[in-house]
PyMOL Python script that loads the backbone (N, CA, C, O; Angstrom):
from pymol import cmd

cmd.read_pdbstr("""\
ATOM      1  N   UNK A   1       0.858  -1.266   0.048  1.00  0.00           N
ATOM      2  CA  UNK A   1      -0.054   0.072  -0.083  1.00  0.00           C
ATOM      3  C   UNK A   1       0.941   1.373   0.083  1.00  0.00           C
ATOM      4  O   UNK A   1       1.691   1.596   1.033  1.00  0.00           O
ATOM      5  N   UNK A   2       0.750   2.146  -1.062  1.00  0.00           N
ATOM      6  CA  UNK A   2       1.599   3.518  -1.141  1.00  0.00           C
ATOM      7  C   UNK A   2       0.711   4.520  -0.186  1.00  0.00           C
ATOM      8  O   UNK A   2      -0.512   4.599  -0.070  1.00  0.00           O
ATOM      9  N   UNK A   3       1.698   5.210   0.415  1.00  0.00           N
ATOM     10  CA  UNK A   3       0.904   6.493   1.002  1.00  0.00           C
ATOM     11  C   UNK A   3       0.630   7.435   0.158  1.00  0.00           C
ATOM     12  O   UNK A   3       1.187   7.347  -0.936  1.00  0.00           O
ATOM     13  N   UNK A   4      -0.153   8.424   0.363  1.00  0.00           N
ATOM     14  CA  UNK A   4      -0.364   9.447  -0.361  1.00  0.00           C
ATOM     15  C   UNK A   4       0.390  10.669  -0.227  1.00  0.00           C
ATOM     16  O   UNK A   4       0.929  10.817   0.870  1.00  0.00           O
ATOM     17  N   UNK A   5       0.569  11.645  -1.141  1.00  0.00           N
ATOM     18  CA  UNK A   5       1.520  12.714  -0.792  1.00  0.00           C
ATOM     19  C   UNK A   5       1.000  13.534   0.145  1.00  0.00           C
ATOM     20  O   UNK A   5      -0.205  13.533   0.401  1.00  0.00           O
ATOM     21  N   UNK A   6       1.887  14.326   0.755  1.00  0.00           N
ATOM     22  CA  UNK A   6       1.682  15.245   1.969  1.00  0.00           C
ATOM     23  C   UNK A   6       0.804  16.506   1.044  1.00  0.00           C
ATOM     24  O   UNK A   6       1.173  17.002  -0.020  1.00  0.00           O
ATOM     25  N   UNK A   7      -0.382  16.808   1.783  1.00  0.00           N
ATOM     26  CA  UNK A   7      -1.003  17.841   1.127  1.00  0.00           C
ATOM     27  C   UNK A   7      -0.486  19.567   1.579  1.00  0.00           C
ATOM     28  O   UNK A   7      -0.875  20.607   1.047  1.00  0.00           O
ATOM     29  N   UNK A   8       0.330  19.436   2.528  1.00  0.00           N
ATOM     30  CA  UNK A   8       1.292  20.828   2.949  1.00  0.00           C
ATOM     31  C   UNK A   8       1.764  21.735   1.767  1.00  0.00           C
ATOM     32  O   UNK A   8       2.389  21.194   0.855  1.00  0.00           O
ATOM     33  N   UNK A   9       1.544  22.893   1.726  1.00  0.00           N
ATOM     34  CA  UNK A   9       2.333  23.686   0.941  1.00  0.00           C
ATOM     35  C   UNK A   9       2.254  24.969   1.653  1.00  0.00           C
ATOM     36  O   UNK A   9       1.515  25.178   2.615  1.00  0.00           O
ATOM     37  N   UNK A  10       3.192  25.953   1.036  1.00  0.00           N
ATOM     38  CA  UNK A  10       3.433  27.310   1.557  1.00  0.00           C
ATOM     39  C   UNK A  10       3.480  28.046   0.233  1.00  0.00           C
ATOM     40  O   UNK A  10       3.891  27.514  -0.798  1.00  0.00           O
ATOM     41  N   UNK A  11       3.002  29.404   0.314  1.00  0.00           N
ATOM     42  CA  UNK A  11       3.268  30.259  -0.839  1.00  0.00           C
ATOM     43  C   UNK A  11       4.407  31.132  -0.461  1.00  0.00           C
ATOM     44  O   UNK A  11       4.468  31.745   0.605  1.00  0.00           O
ATOM     45  N   UNK A  12       5.253  31.150  -1.340  1.00  0.00           N
ATOM     46  CA  UNK A  12       6.635  31.824  -1.391  1.00  0.00           C
ATOM     47  C   UNK A  12       6.585  33.180  -1.945  1.00  0.00           C
ATOM     48  O   UNK A  12       7.273  34.085  -1.474  1.00  0.00           O
ATOM     49  N   UNK A  13       5.756  33.351  -2.973  1.00  0.00           N
ATOM     50  CA  UNK A  13       5.477  34.580  -3.432  1.00  0.00           C
ATOM     51  C   UNK A  13       4.089  34.432  -4.314  1.00  0.00           C
ATOM     52  O   UNK A  13       3.761  33.332  -4.757  1.00  0.00           O
ATOM     53  N   UNK A  14       3.357  35.527  -4.519  1.00  0.00           N
ATOM     54  CA  UNK A  14       2.033  35.320  -5.218  1.00  0.00           C
ATOM     55  C   UNK A  14       2.037  34.444  -6.532  1.00  0.00           C
ATOM     56  O   UNK A  14       2.740  34.659  -7.519  1.00  0.00           O
ATOM     57  N   UNK A  15       1.174  33.474  -6.379  1.00  0.00           N
ATOM     58  CA  UNK A  15       1.254  32.433  -7.431  1.00  0.00           C
ATOM     59  C   UNK A  15       2.391  31.398  -7.350  1.00  0.00           C
ATOM     60  O   UNK A  15       2.357  30.503  -8.194  1.00  0.00           O
ATOM     61  N   UNK A  16       3.472  31.394  -6.382  1.00  0.00           N
ATOM     62  CA  UNK A  16       4.187  30.629  -6.471  1.00  0.00           C
ATOM     63  C   UNK A  16       4.240  29.821  -4.968  1.00  0.00           C
ATOM     64  O   UNK A  16       4.619  30.340  -3.918  1.00  0.00           O
ATOM     65  N   UNK A  17       3.742  28.353  -5.143  1.00  0.00           N
ATOM     66  CA  UNK A  17       3.445  27.457  -4.005  1.00  0.00           C
ATOM     67  C   UNK A  17       4.619  26.399  -3.922  1.00  0.00           C
ATOM     68  O   UNK A  17       4.986  25.809  -4.938  1.00  0.00           O
ATOM     69  N   UNK A  18       5.166  26.188  -2.755  1.00  0.00           N
ATOM     70  CA  UNK A  18       6.152  25.122  -2.586  1.00  0.00           C
ATOM     71  C   UNK A  18       5.353  23.911  -2.118  1.00  0.00           C
ATOM     72  O   UNK A  18       4.696  24.204  -1.118  1.00  0.00           O
ATOM     73  N   UNK A  19       5.214  22.829  -2.453  1.00  0.00           N
ATOM     74  CA  UNK A  19       4.530  21.724  -2.088  1.00  0.00           C
ATOM     75  C   UNK A  19       5.395  20.921  -1.061  1.00  0.00           C
ATOM     76  O   UNK A  19       6.601  20.895  -1.307  1.00  0.00           O
ATOM     77  N   UNK A  20       4.961  20.270   0.040  1.00  0.00           N
ATOM     78  CA  UNK A  20       6.040  19.311   0.498  1.00  0.00           C
ATOM     79  C   UNK A  20       6.056  17.983  -0.127  1.00  0.00           C
ATOM     80  O   UNK A  20       5.074  17.336  -0.491  1.00  0.00           O
ATOM     81  N   UNK A  21       7.490  17.608  -0.219  1.00  0.00           N
ATOM     82  CA  UNK A  21       7.816  16.427  -0.747  1.00  0.00           C
ATOM     83  C   UNK A  21       7.719  15.214  -0.083  1.00  0.00           C
ATOM     84  O   UNK A  21       7.860  14.171  -0.721  1.00  0.00           O
ATOM     85  N   UNK A  22       7.490  15.203   1.157  1.00  0.00           N
ATOM     86  CA  UNK A  22       7.366  14.029   1.896  1.00  0.00           C
ATOM     87  C   UNK A  22       6.011  13.301   1.695  1.00  0.00           C
ATOM     88  O   UNK A  22       4.948  13.900   1.532  1.00  0.00           O
ATOM     89  N   UNK A  23       6.158  11.855   1.724  1.00  0.00           N
ATOM     90  CA  UNK A  23       4.850  11.255   1.895  1.00  0.00           C
ATOM     91  C   UNK A  23       4.009  11.526   3.132  1.00  0.00           C
ATOM     92  O   UNK A  23       4.549  11.871   4.183  1.00  0.00           O
ATOM     93  N   UNK A  24       2.678  11.374   3.019  1.00  0.00           N
ATOM     94  CA  UNK A  24       1.737  11.878   4.327  1.00  0.00           C
ATOM     95  C   UNK A  24       2.051  10.562   5.163  1.00  0.00           C
ATOM     96  O   UNK A  24       2.252   9.423   4.742  1.00  0.00           O
ATOM     97  N   UNK A  25       2.034  11.089   6.598  1.00  0.00           N
ATOM     98  CA  UNK A  25       2.339  10.362   7.644  1.00  0.00           C
ATOM     99  C   UNK A  25       3.957  10.608   8.220  1.00  0.00           C
ATOM    100  O   UNK A  25       4.441   9.918   9.117  1.00  0.00           O
ATOM    101  N   UNK A  26       4.525  11.477   7.678  1.00  0.00           N
ATOM    102  CA  UNK A  26       5.867  11.932   8.088  1.00  0.00           C
ATOM    103  C   UNK A  26       5.594  12.679   9.212  1.00  0.00           C
ATOM    104  O   UNK A  26       4.800  13.618   9.156  1.00  0.00           O
ATOM    105  N   UNK A  27       6.276  12.308  10.429  1.00  0.00           N
ATOM    106  CA  UNK A  27       6.422  13.010  11.392  1.00  0.00           C
ATOM    107  C   UNK A  27       5.363  13.843  11.985  1.00  0.00           C
ATOM    108  O   UNK A  27       5.732  14.988  12.249  1.00  0.00           O
ATOM    109  N   UNK A  28       4.103  13.547  12.268  1.00  0.00           N
ATOM    110  CA  UNK A  28       2.993  14.144  12.494  1.00  0.00           C
ATOM    111  C   UNK A  28       3.036  15.067  14.132  1.00  0.00           C
ATOM    112  O   UNK A  28       2.366  16.013  14.545  1.00  0.00           O
ATOM    113  N   UNK A  29       4.003  14.368  14.663  1.00  0.00           N
ATOM    114  CA  UNK A  29       4.127  14.908  15.962  1.00  0.00           C
ATOM    115  C   UNK A  29       5.078  16.267  15.885  1.00  0.00           C
ATOM    116  O   UNK A  29       4.892  17.221  16.640  1.00  0.00           O
ATOM    117  N   UNK A  30       6.067  16.235  14.927  1.00  0.00           N
ATOM    118  CA  UNK A  30       6.808  17.363  14.662  1.00  0.00           C
ATOM    119  C   UNK A  30       6.225  18.161  13.731  1.00  0.00           C
ATOM    120  O   UNK A  30       6.787  19.245  13.572  1.00  0.00           O
ATOM    121  N   UNK A  31       5.088  17.906  12.947  1.00  0.00           N
ATOM    122  CA  UNK A  31       4.467  18.817  12.040  1.00  0.00           C
ATOM    123  C   UNK A  31       5.707  19.483  11.085  1.00  0.00           C
ATOM    124  O   UNK A  31       5.732  20.711  11.002  1.00  0.00           O
ATOM    125  N   UNK A  32       6.483  18.884  10.541  1.00  0.00           N
ATOM    126  CA  UNK A  32       7.607  19.527  10.068  1.00  0.00           C
ATOM    127  C   UNK A  32       7.295  19.239   8.369  1.00  0.00           C
ATOM    128  O   UNK A  32       6.652  18.225   8.098  1.00  0.00           O
ATOM    129  N   UNK A  33       7.716  20.058   7.341  1.00  0.00           N
ATOM    130  CA  UNK A  33       7.417  19.812   5.919  1.00  0.00           C
ATOM    131  C   UNK A  33       8.650  20.302   5.433  1.00  0.00           C
ATOM    132  O   UNK A  33       9.404  21.009   6.102  1.00  0.00           O
ATOM    133  N   UNK A  34       8.931  19.810   3.895  1.00  0.00           N
ATOM    134  CA  UNK A  34      10.080  20.048   3.384  1.00  0.00           C
ATOM    135  C   UNK A  34       9.682  20.118   1.814  1.00  0.00           C
ATOM    136  O   UNK A  34       8.970  19.285   1.254  1.00  0.00           O
ATOM    137  N   UNK A  35      10.145  21.026   1.324  1.00  0.00           N
ATOM    138  CA  UNK A  35       9.799  21.222  -0.314  1.00  0.00           C
ATOM    139  C   UNK A  35      11.106  21.808  -0.831  1.00  0.00           C
ATOM    140  O   UNK A  35      12.006  22.239  -0.110  1.00  0.00           O
ATOM    141  N   UNK A  36      11.110  21.773  -2.338  1.00  0.00           N
ATOM    142  CA  UNK A  36      12.343  22.010  -3.109  1.00  0.00           C
ATOM    143  C   UNK A  36      11.715  23.388  -3.855  1.00  0.00           C
ATOM    144  O   UNK A  36      10.534  23.567  -4.154  1.00  0.00           O
ATOM    145  N   UNK A  37      12.620  24.123  -4.025  1.00  0.00           N
ATOM    146  CA  UNK A  37      12.304  25.381  -5.051  1.00  0.00           C
ATOM    147  C   UNK A  37      13.582  25.693  -5.799  1.00  0.00           C
ATOM    148  O   UNK A  37      14.661  25.280  -5.376  1.00  0.00           O
ATOM    149  N   UNK A  38      13.486  26.378  -6.846  1.00  0.00           N
ATOM    150  CA  UNK A  38      14.479  26.974  -7.753  1.00  0.00           C
ATOM    151  C   UNK A  38      14.745  28.329  -7.266  1.00  0.00           C
ATOM    152  O   UNK A  38      13.846  29.144  -7.060  1.00  0.00           O
ATOM    153  N   UNK A  39      15.994  28.562  -7.082  1.00  0.00           N
ATOM    154  CA  UNK A  39      16.421  30.036  -6.933  1.00  0.00           C
ATOM    155  C   UNK A  39      17.483  30.495  -7.619  1.00  0.00           C
ATOM    156  O   UNK A  39      18.351  29.711  -8.001  1.00  0.00           O
ATOM    157  N   UNK A  40      17.550  31.821  -7.863  1.00  0.00           N
ATOM    158  CA  UNK A  40      18.706  32.268  -8.676  1.00  0.00           C
ATOM    159  C   UNK A  40      19.487  33.157  -7.810  1.00  0.00           C
ATOM    160  O   UNK A  40      18.931  34.003  -7.109  1.00  0.00           O
ATOM    161  N   UNK A  41      20.843  32.984  -7.835  1.00  0.00           N
ATOM    162  CA  UNK A  41      21.768  33.708  -7.141  1.00  0.00           C
ATOM    163  C   UNK A  41      22.063  34.842  -7.781  1.00  0.00           C
ATOM    164  O   UNK A  41      21.687  34.867  -8.953  1.00  0.00           O
ATOM    165  N   UNK A  42      22.770  36.048  -7.272  1.00  0.00           N
ATOM    166  CA  UNK A  42      23.118  37.208  -7.750  1.00  0.00           C
ATOM    167  C   UNK A  42      23.854  37.296  -8.812  1.00  0.00           C
ATOM    168  O   UNK A  42      23.807  38.286  -9.543  1.00  0.00           O
ATOM    169  N   UNK A  43      24.676  36.210  -9.046  1.00  0.00           N
ATOM    170  CA  UNK A  43      25.535  36.074 -10.184  1.00  0.00           C
ATOM    171  C   UNK A  43      24.563  35.625 -11.505  1.00  0.00           C
ATOM    172  O   UNK A  43      25.017  35.586 -12.649  1.00  0.00           O
ATOM    173  N   UNK A  44      23.334  35.336 -11.211  1.00  0.00           N
ATOM    174  CA  UNK A  44      22.491  34.554 -12.195  1.00  0.00           C
ATOM    175  C   UNK A  44      22.453  33.056 -12.321  1.00  0.00           C
ATOM    176  O   UNK A  44      21.608  32.500 -13.024  1.00  0.00           O
ATOM    177  N   UNK A  45      23.263  32.478 -11.720  1.00  0.00           N
ATOM    178  CA  UNK A  45      23.296  31.104 -11.438  1.00  0.00           C
ATOM    179  C   UNK A  45      22.150  30.544 -10.689  1.00  0.00           C
ATOM    180  O   UNK A  45      21.736  31.057  -9.649  1.00  0.00           O
ATOM    181  N   UNK A  46      21.518  29.228 -11.359  1.00  0.00           N
ATOM    182  CA  UNK A  46      20.156  28.726 -10.528  1.00  0.00           C
ATOM    183  C   UNK A  46      20.779  27.537  -9.811  1.00  0.00           C
ATOM    184  O   UNK A  46      21.782  26.946 -10.213  1.00  0.00           O
ATOM    185  N   UNK A  47      20.088  27.240  -8.704  1.00  0.00           N
ATOM    186  CA  UNK A  47      20.310  26.293  -7.905  1.00  0.00           C
ATOM    187  C   UNK A  47      19.043  25.580  -7.368  1.00  0.00           C
ATOM    188  O   UNK A  47      17.966  26.176  -7.390  1.00  0.00           O
ATOM    189  N   UNK A  48      19.129  24.536  -6.971  1.00  0.00           N
ATOM    190  CA  UNK A  48      17.759  24.014  -6.166  1.00  0.00           C
ATOM    191  C   UNK A  48      18.000  24.350  -4.485  1.00  0.00           C
ATOM    192  O   UNK A  48      19.130  24.418  -4.001  1.00  0.00           O
ATOM    193  N   UNK A  49      16.930  24.518  -3.809  1.00  0.00           N
ATOM    194  CA  UNK A  49      17.078  24.960  -2.457  1.00  0.00           C
ATOM    195  C   UNK A  49      16.127  23.983  -1.929  1.00  0.00           C
ATOM    196  O   UNK A  49      15.255  23.427  -2.597  1.00  0.00           O
ATOM    197  N   UNK A  50      16.394  23.782  -0.464  1.00  0.00           N
ATOM    198  CA  UNK A  50      15.383  23.297   0.480  1.00  0.00           C
ATOM    199  C   UNK A  50      14.717  24.251   1.182  1.00  0.00           C
ATOM    200  O   UNK A  50      15.421  25.178   1.582  1.00  0.00           O
ATOM    201  N   UNK A  51      13.340  24.294   1.494  1.00  0.00           N
ATOM    202  CA  UNK A  51      12.577  24.966   2.393  1.00  0.00           C
ATOM    203  C   UNK A  51      11.886  23.986   3.417  1.00  0.00           C
ATOM    204  O   UNK A  51      11.164  23.036   3.111  1.00  0.00           O
ATOM    205  N   UNK A  52      12.189  24.334   4.519  1.00  0.00           N
ATOM    206  CA  UNK A  52      11.404  23.536   5.668  1.00  0.00           C
ATOM    207  C   UNK A  52      10.699  24.663   6.367  1.00  0.00           C
ATOM    208  O   UNK A  52      11.017  25.843   6.514  1.00  0.00           O
ATOM    209  N   UNK A  53       9.611  23.945   6.772  1.00  0.00           N
ATOM    210  CA  UNK A  53       8.417  24.809   7.598  1.00  0.00           C
ATOM    211  C   UNK A  53       7.515  23.833   8.419  1.00  0.00           C
ATOM    212  O   UNK A  53       7.391  22.628   8.198  1.00  0.00           O
ATOM    213  N   UNK A  54       6.934  24.524   9.360  1.00  0.00           N
ATOM    214  CA  UNK A  54       5.991  23.911  10.177  1.00  0.00           C
ATOM    215  C   UNK A  54       4.958  24.669  10.343  1.00  0.00           C
ATOM    216  O   UNK A  54       5.036  25.894  10.435  1.00  0.00           O
ATOM    217  N   UNK A  55       3.911  24.020  10.397  1.00  0.00           N
ATOM    218  CA  UNK A  55       2.428  24.785  10.749  1.00  0.00           C
ATOM    219  C   UNK A  55       2.075  25.231  12.387  1.00  0.00           C
ATOM    220  O   UNK A  55       1.108  25.872  12.796  1.00  0.00           O
ATOM    221  N   UNK A  56       3.020  24.751  13.024  1.00  0.00           N
ATOM    222  CA  UNK A  56       3.089  24.948  14.322  1.00  0.00           C
ATOM    223  C   UNK A  56       4.081  26.079  15.015  1.00  0.00           C
ATOM    224  O   UNK A  56       5.197  26.222  14.517  1.00  0.00           O
ATOM    225  N   UNK A  57       3.770  26.732  15.938  1.00  0.00           N
ATOM    226  CA  UNK A  57       4.575  27.751  16.450  1.00  0.00           C
ATOM    227  C   UNK A  57       6.002  26.925  16.753  1.00  0.00           C
ATOM    228  O   UNK A  57       6.089  25.746  17.097  1.00  0.00           O
ATOM    229  N   UNK A  58       6.956  27.750  16.559  1.00  0.00           N
ATOM    230  CA  UNK A  58       8.252  26.967  16.954  1.00  0.00           C
ATOM    231  C   UNK A  58       8.985  28.177  17.773  1.00  0.00           C
ATOM    232  O   UNK A  58       8.994  29.360  17.434  1.00  0.00           O
ATOM    233  N   UNK A  59       9.498  27.699  18.743  1.00  0.00           N
ATOM    234  CA  UNK A  59      10.555  28.749  19.674  1.00  0.00           C
ATOM    235  C   UNK A  59      11.476  29.737  18.532  1.00  0.00           C
ATOM    236  O   UNK A  59      12.157  29.321  17.594  1.00  0.00           O
ATOM    237  N   UNK A  60      11.355  30.496  18.756  1.00  0.00           N
ATOM    238  CA  UNK A  60      12.352  31.664  18.003  1.00  0.00           C
ATOM    239  C   UNK A  60      11.905  32.126  16.689  1.00  0.00           C
ATOM    240  O   UNK A  60      12.655  32.737  15.928  1.00  0.00           O
ATOM    241  N   UNK A  61      10.537  31.803  16.382  1.00  0.00           N
ATOM    242  CA  UNK A  61       9.714  32.150  15.077  1.00  0.00           C
ATOM    243  C   UNK A  61       9.804  33.550  15.060  1.00  0.00           C
ATOM    244  O   UNK A  61      10.262  34.067  14.041  1.00  0.00           O
ATOM    245  N   UNK A  62       9.467  34.236  15.963  1.00  0.00           N
ATOM    246  CA  UNK A  62       9.235  35.675  16.014  1.00  0.00           C
ATOM    247  C   UNK A  62      10.538  36.688  15.868  1.00  0.00           C
ATOM    248  O   UNK A  62      10.607  37.778  15.302  1.00  0.00           O
ATOM    249  N   UNK A  63      11.473  35.987  16.533  1.00  0.00           N
ATOM    250  CA  UNK A  63      12.914  36.603  16.064  1.00  0.00           C
ATOM    251  C   UNK A  63      13.440  36.350  14.569  1.00  0.00           C
ATOM    252  O   UNK A  63      14.069  37.143  13.868  1.00  0.00           O
ATOM    253  N   UNK A  64      13.065  35.172  14.286  1.00  0.00           N
ATOM    254  CA  UNK A  64      13.403  34.848  12.752  1.00  0.00           C
ATOM    255  C   UNK A  64      12.694  35.724  11.937  1.00  0.00           C
ATOM    256  O   UNK A  64      13.213  36.071  10.876  1.00  0.00           O
ATOM    257  N   UNK A  65      11.565  36.150  12.259  1.00  0.00           N
ATOM    258  CA  UNK A  65      10.743  36.923  11.346  1.00  0.00           C
ATOM    259  C   UNK A  65      11.089  38.411  11.233  1.00  0.00           C
ATOM    260  O   UNK A  65      10.999  39.198  10.290  1.00  0.00           O
ATOM    261  N   UNK A  66      11.576  38.564  12.684  1.00  0.00           N
ATOM    262  CA  UNK A  66      11.906  40.250  12.541  1.00  0.00           C
ATOM    263  C   UNK A  66      13.444  40.270  11.595  1.00  0.00           C
ATOM    264  O   UNK A  66      13.695  41.179  10.804  1.00  0.00           O
ATOM    265  N   UNK A  67      14.198  39.322  11.803  1.00  0.00           N
ATOM    266  CA  UNK A  67      15.398  39.433  11.132  1.00  0.00           C
ATOM    267  C   UNK A  67      15.416  39.212   9.578  1.00  0.00           C
ATOM    268  O   UNK A  67      16.343  39.566   8.850  1.00  0.00           O
ATOM    269  N   UNK A  68      14.129  38.504   9.117  1.00  0.00           N
ATOM    270  CA  UNK A  68      14.109  38.413   7.790  1.00  0.00           C
ATOM    271  C   UNK A  68      13.779  39.539   7.031  1.00  0.00           C
ATOM    272  O   UNK A  68      13.945  39.548   5.811  1.00  0.00           O
ATOM    273  N   UNK A  69      13.232  40.690   7.781  1.00  0.00           N
ATOM    274  CA  UNK A  69      12.995  42.042   6.846  1.00  0.00           C
ATOM    275  C   UNK A  69      14.077  42.494   6.280  1.00  0.00           C
ATOM    276  O   UNK A  69      14.027  43.493   5.562  1.00  0.00           O
TER     277      UNK A  69
END
""", "prot")
cmd.dss("prot")
cmd.show_as("cartoon", "prot")
cmd.util.cbc("prot")
cmd.orient("prot")
């Protein structure tokens, strides 16, 4: 029996969603998700990047948000 894909996603910019690449059933206690996105470096090179997120509050979130501006 194969597990279905995780339905979690985040919107990184208008019209650009990153979907979780794990199968459903991964770490429900942790509520952690991971997805891949393409990024362009200042010199024009493109790379794959990982994005990890949680839908639950994580200690330090407010500080990270403050520093991300």
